[in-house]
N, C-alpha and C positions, 0 to 999 in steps of 0.2 A: 415514441421514436426519438424525440429530442433527449429524453433522459438516458437512453442507451448510448447515444452519441456523446453526451456529456460524460458518462462513466468511462467510455473508451478514451476520450481525451484526457480525463483525470488520470486514468490508469497509465497511459503512455507517458505523461509528464512525470508522475510520481515514480513510476518504475525506472525511468531513465535517470532521474536525479538520484534515487536510492542506489542504483548500480554504480553511478559515478562516485558517490560518497563512500560506499562500503569497500573496504580494502580487499584486494584479491580479485581473481577472475571468476565470474559467475557463469558465463556461457549463456546460451539461449539467444533467440532472435527477437524480432519485434513482437511476436505473439507472446512469448514468455515474459518479456518486459511489461507488456500491457496487462497480462494476467497478474503478474506480481504487483503492479500498481493498484489494480482493483482489489486484490486480496488485502493489500496494505491499507487501502481506504477503509475497508471494513474493520480491520484490526485497530487502526488508529481511531476511527469513529467510535468503536465500542469502548476503547480505553478512555477516551475523553468523556463519553456519556457516563461511564462508571465513576470517574473522578468527580464529575459535576453533580450527579444525582444520587450516587451510591447504589444504583441499580444496574444489573447486568442486562443490557439490551443490545441486540445486534443492529447496529446502525452504521451508516457509511458517511464519509466526509463528503462535503459538497464541492462543486467546481468553483472555488474561490481561493484567495491567497491563504487564509487560515486552513481551508480544507486541503489544499495541496501540501501545506506544511505537515498537517496531521497524517495525510496519506503517505508522505515520504517517510515519516517516523514509523508508521505501520509497515511499510514495505521493507525498511531496514530490519525490523523485527522478523518479518517473513523470510528474508534472505538468511538471517542468522538461524532461524528454526529449520529451514530447508537444508542448510549446511550441517546442522547437527544430525538430521535424519539420514543424510546421504554419506556420512563418513564411513570409510571402510577400515 
């Protein structure tokens, strides 16, 4: 239960920071922001693990200062990819 709450907090923080940094209007409410942050935590955690170990493992960032930084970078990547998929 505590891990779920930590993931929600990390997702909310990372998603909000990523939306503030990324140029343009992304839309979506608090649920979309939190989901974006959680997806970003997985993207960022996986990229960091790949760079550190050379292996592709699905891992997530932790609720810490470096974890938030990694999750924000991952959330920015997720915003970019979402924008590419939704262009008309």
